[in-house]
N, C-alpha and C positions, 0 to 999 in steps of 0.2 A: 792447534786452533787458537785464535786470538782470545784474550781474556774478556769475559763479559763485562761491559760497563754500561751503566744506566743512561739511556738516551731519551726516555719518555716515562712519564708517570701515569699515563692514562692507558687503560686497557683498550685494545683494538678488538672490536667485535666482528668475528667472522662466522657467518651462519650458513644455512643451507642455500640462501640466495646470495652467494658471493658475487663479486663484480662480474658483469658480463664480459668485460674486456679481459684479455689474457695478459700474458707476460709482455714486457716491452720488447718489441721487435720479434716476438714469438711467431714462428711460421703458422701456428694454430690461430693467430689473430690476423694474419694477412688475408687479403681478399683478392686472389688472382681471378682471372676470367674463369667462370664456372665451366668445367669441361662437360661435354655432352655424353661421353662414354669413358669408362675406366681405361687407363693405359696399363701396359704391362707393369707388374710390380717388380721390386728388386728381387723378391723371391716369388715363386708361382702363386698366383692368387687362389684363395680358397674356392673350392667347388661346392655347389649345393645340389648336385644332381642326385646324390644319395648319401645317407648317413655314413660317416667314416668311423672306424674303430677309435677308441680312446687312445690318447697319446701314451707312450711308454712312461711308467711312473718314475719320478725322480727319487734318488736316494737322499737328496737334500731336503731341508726344511723340517717343519714339525709334522710328525705323523698323526693321522687321524685315528686315535686309539679306539674310538667307538665304531669305526668303519662306516660312518654315516655317509661319507662322500666317496666318489670314485677315486682310485689311487692317484690320478693325476690332478686332483683338486684338493683344496684345503677347506676345512670346516670353519666357519666364522659364526660365532654366537656372542651377542652382546647388545648393549644399548647405544644406539646412535644418538648423539647430541645435536639437536637442530640448530643451536646457536652457541658457539664456543667463544669465550673470552680468552685472548692471548695478549701477552705484552712482549714487544720486541726490545731487547736490551742493546742490540748492536745492529745497525743497518749495514747492508752490503751494497745494495743498489736501490733505486727508487722503489721497486716492488719486491725486493728481496730482503730477508732478515737473516743475518749471520748467526745470531744467538737469541733464543727465546727464553723468557723467564719460566721457571718451573714452580708449580705445575700449572697447567691450563685449568680453566674453570667452566663448567657447563652452566649457562644462564638461560638455556632454552628447555625444550621438552626432551625427554629421553624415550626413544622409541626402540623397543626390543626387536631384534632381528636374528634370523637363523637361516643360513644358506651355505652353499658351497661355491668356491671361486677357483678358477684355473690357477695353478701354482705359478705358471709363467705366462707371458704374452703369447698370443697365437703365433705358431702352431702348438704352443704349450709343450714343447720339448726342451729339456735341459740341453744346452749346447747348440741349439738352433738359433738362427737369426730371426728376430720378430718380423712378421710380414708387414709390409707397408703399401702405400698407394691403394688403400681400400676404402670404399664408401661405407657409410653407416648402414645402408640397406644391405650391402654385401656381408658386412660383419654380422648383422642380425640374422640373415638367412643362414650363414655358416653355423652359428651357434644353434639355431633351431634344427638344422639338419642332423645335429648330434644329440638332440633331445635336451638342449640347454637353451640359454637365452643370454642377451646382453645384461650386464650388471646395471643397476641404477646408480645415479650420482651418490646417494646416501650409502648404499652398500659398498661402493668403491671407497668412500671416505672412511667408513668404519673399519674396513679391512686394512687400510693404510695407517690410521691413527692407533689402532689397537685399544685395549681396555684403558690404558693410561691417557689416551687422546693426545699423543705427542704430535707436534707440528710436522715432523718428518717421520718416515717409517722407522728410522733408526734412532730417533731421539729429538733433542731440542737444539742442536747445533748443526748448521748446514755443513755438509762434508762431501766434497767431490771425490774423496777416496772411498766413500761408502757406497755411492750410487753413481751411475754414468751420467754426470751432469757437468756443466761449466766448460764444455769443450768449445773452442772458437768455431762459430758457424759461418761458412762462406755465404755471400749473398746469392739468392736464388735467381737464376735466369729462367723465368717462367715461360718465355717463348720456346726455349729449348726443352724445358721440362714437359710441356704438353704437346710437343711435336714428336710424332712417332719415330721420325728418322734420327732425332738427336736425344731422345729421352734417356736411353740406356746410358749414354756417356754422361749426361747431366746428373742422373741418379748416382752413378759411381763417384762423381766428383763431390756430391753433397753427403754421401753416406758415411755416418760415423757410428753405426750400430755396433754393439757388442753381443756376442752370443748370450742367450738367456742363462741366468745363473752365474755369470762370470764374477759378479760382485757378491761375495758371500755375505757381507754386511748389509746389502740392499734387500733386506727381508724384514717384513713387518712382524709385530709380536705374534700374529696369527700364523706366520710362516709363508706369506705370499711374497714373491720376488719381483723386483724391478717395477714397483708401482710408481716411483718418481724417477724422472730421467728416462733413458732408453728411448721409447717412442710414446707419443700421445696415444691415449686409448679412448675409443668410442664408448660411451655409456648412454643409457636411457635417461631422458629428462621427463619425468612423469607429468610435469606441469604443461609440457608442450609449448612453452613460451620461451623464446620465439620459435623454437623448433623442438621436435621430439629427440633430437640428437644433441649431445654435449661431448666435450673432451675433458679428460682428467690426466694429471700427472706431468705434463710437459715432456720435452724430449731431452736429448743429450746436450743441448746448448745452455746458454746463460739465461735461464728464465726462472720462473718462480719455483717449480719443482718441489712443491709441498703438497700435503694431503688435502687441505681444504679448498684451494682455488679451483675454479671450473671455468671453462670457456664455452659459451653458448651461442657464439656468433656464426656457426656454420650449419647449413641444412644437411639433410640425409644424403644428398647427391654429391657432397663435397669430398674430395680426396686430395692427398698431398704426400710429399716424399717422406714424411716422418709420422704418419698416422697409422696405427694398428688397433688392436683390440684384444680382449680376453672375455671369457664367458662365465656365467654364474648358473646355479641350479637351486631350485627351491628345496627347503627342508621344513619340517614342522616347527612351529614356534617352540622355543625352549621352555 
């Protein structure tokens, strides 16, 4: 990785209300014509007809010694910082930082949290491709059908940053070898993407997913995999402004792909070729 060199002396304040706009040219920030119904996903769409059994437990990651969470989930317990000060030492692109200064500093409130999170993106199976082309409403229903729920923005951030509150789940230096990021992304032909006759071919052309758990280092300190890169993930926006739905993590392309950023510009009925989700589960406060 390039040597860190000071490029700014001022701290950049990133809080719970991070910029509404997402990454430059990020598919999560584009606004194609809103579809009226979900199209077939790259993998079968989740069903909500009846609860499904928990996914097979992975042998990877940090094990939940206390047994508080189901085997396919990871226990997350810690304090979420509502406003985090970070300093970028080396810019990569306009909205990307190659190297952050260590350590970060919490300048906001610290909110205790305790919950379980799916170890991998839905369908939460190691070695399976994350599901995409899923609406927020479908993701929410799928989690609830299994007795779980969508994670909130802050829960997702805490699980990604870990106790040390690192900008990336793997540390302070952006690394395309650690997580599935920075892959060249072809331009989307939205007419073909939302046309049932051409959708499958367009999805195949765009698809750059890797099976869940492929990147061993793409794991947060809590043991959650593929939080940045891979696919964007639906989360709950408790403020409801402008929507109850938000996106976290970015996808496999050249976007922000960090723990703090959030995209809030898409409503619950939106879906796209690189949007998936994972679930959370409540636990008693630590």
